[in-house]
C-alpha positions in Angstrom: 0.4 -24.1 -50.6 2.8 -21.3 -49.7 4.3 -21.4 -53.2 0.8 -20.9 -54.7 0.1 -17.8 -52.6 3.5 -16.3 -53.7 2.8 -17.2 -57.4 -0.6 -15.6 -57.3 0.6 -12.5 -55.6 3.5 -12.1 -58.1 1.1 -12.8 -61.0 -1.1 -10.0 -59.7 1.8 -7.6 -59.5 3.1 -8.6 -63.0 -0.4 -8.1 -64.4 -0.6 -4.6 -62.9 2.8 -3.7 -64.3 1.9 -5.0 -67.7 -1.4 -3.2 -67.8 0.2 0.0 -66.6 2.8 -0.2 -69.3 0.2 -0.8 -72.0 -1.9 2.2 -70.8 1.2 4.4 -70.7 2.2 3.3 -74.3 -1.3 3.9 -75.6 -1.3 7.4 -74.1 2.0 8.3 -75.6 0.8 7.1 -79.0 -2.0 9.7 -79.0 0.2 12.5 -80.3 2.6 12.3 -83.2 5.8 11.2 -81.5 8.3 12.6 -82.1 6.6 15.8 -83.2 6.8 16.4 -86.9 9.4 19.1 -86.4 11.7 17.3 -84.0 14.7 19.4 -85.0 13.1 22.3 -83.0 13.8 22.3 -79.3 10.6 21.9 -77.2 10.1 24.9 -74.9 8.7 24.9 -71.4 5.6 27.0 -71.7 6.1 28.4 -68.2 8.8 30.7 -69.7 6.3 32.1 -72.1 3.1 31.4 -70.2 1.3 34.6 -71.4 2.0 34.0 -75.1 1.3 30.2 -74.8 -2.1 30.9 -73.1 -3.0 33.5 -75.7 -2.0 31.1 -78.5 -4.1 28.3 -77.0 -7.1 30.6 -76.4 -7.0 32.0 -79.9 -6.8 28.5 -81.4 -9.7 27.1 -79.3 -11.8 30.2 -80.2 -11.6 29.1 -83.9 -12.3 25.5 -83.1 -15.3 26.4 -81.0 -16.7 23.9 -78.6 -15.9 20.9 -80.8 -12.6 19.9 -79.1 -10.8 19.8 -75.8 -7.0 19.9 -75.5 -5.6 16.6 -74.3 -1.9 17.6 -74.5 0.2 20.5 -75.7 3.8 21.1 -76.8 5.4 24.4 -77.5 8.4 25.2 -79.6 10.4 28.4 -80.4 10.9 28.9 -84.1 12.3 31.6 -86.5 8.8 31.7 -88.1 8.6 29.4 -91.2 4.9 28.6 -90.9 4.4 26.8 -94.2 7.3 24.4 -93.6 5.8 23.4 -90.2 2.4 22.8 -91.8 3.9 20.6 -94.4 5.7 18.6 -91.8 2.6 18.2 -89.7 0.7 17.1 -92.9 3.2 14.4 -93.3 3.0 13.3 -89.7 -0.8 13.3 -89.8 -0.8 11.0 -92.9 0.8 8.4 -90.7 -2.4 8.1 -88.7 -4.7 8.8 -91.6 -5.3 12.4 -90.6 -6.3 15.0 -93.1 -6.2 18.7 -92.9 -9.6 20.3 -92.2 -11.2 23.5 -93.2 -11.6 25.8 -90.2 -14.6 28.1 -90.5 -13.7 31.8 -90.1 -10.0 31.3 -90.4 -8.2 33.6 -92.8 -5.6 31.7 -94.8 -2.2 33.2 -94.5 -3.3 35.5 -91.6 -4.6 33.2 -88.9 -1.8 30.7 -88.3 -3.9 27.6 -87.3 -4.3 24.2 -88.9 -6.4 21.2 -87.9 -6.0 17.5 -88.8 -8.7 14.9 -88.1 -8.8 11.1 -88.8 -11.6 9.6 -90.9 -13.5 8.3 -87.8 -13.4 11.7 -86.1 -11.7 10.2 -83.1 -8.2 11.7 -83.4 -7.4 15.4 -83.9 -4.3 17.5 -83.8 -3.8 21.2 -84.3 -0.9 23.5 -85.0 -0.9 27.2 -84.2 1.8 29.9 -84.3 2.0 33.3 -82.8 1.6 36.2 -85.2 4.4 38.2 -83.6 7.8 37.2 -82.3 7.7 36.5 -78.5 11.3 37.0 -77.5 14.3 39.3 -78.1 15.7 36.8 -80.7 12.7 37.3 -82.9 11.4 33.8 -82.4 7.7 32.8 -82.7 5.9 30.4 -80.5 4.6 27.3 -82.2 1.9 25.3 -80.4 1.2 21.6 -81.2 -2.0 20.3 -79.6 -3.5 16.8 -79.4 -7.3 17.3 -79.3 -10.2 15.2 -78.1 -13.3 15.6 -80.2 -16.2 16.3 -77.9 -19.4 14.2 -77.9 -22.0 15.2 -80.4 -19.5 16.2 -83.0 
């Protein structure tokens, strides 16, 4: 009977480990991984917190109250916006995401793009600062995984 208790206890532990790994893997899969521009080095937003906060606030102002940010990544770039949009387009096509029109956005001026899957359950956005944020003339590129809010 002692062996049965050990078996059941170990089975419970293994089940927890398996479920934890499955949940972790599902969470990682919610954002294009690696990001579509993996040749860029990801930057810790704390080094550019003011610029990152402003970029996020401006992006969310365009998107209104339709989305909440689930995760964010920031990169420093020399500022080739169109190339990053094309790479994000290619990454979004892997999960059947298509670029969406953003009301009020001025093409070529407001550096923001949004991708949404056909079911409206997955969304990602890309935004870039309008001005360089460091002494090297690099721009801040923000890549956001969004959660469409209810009623959308």
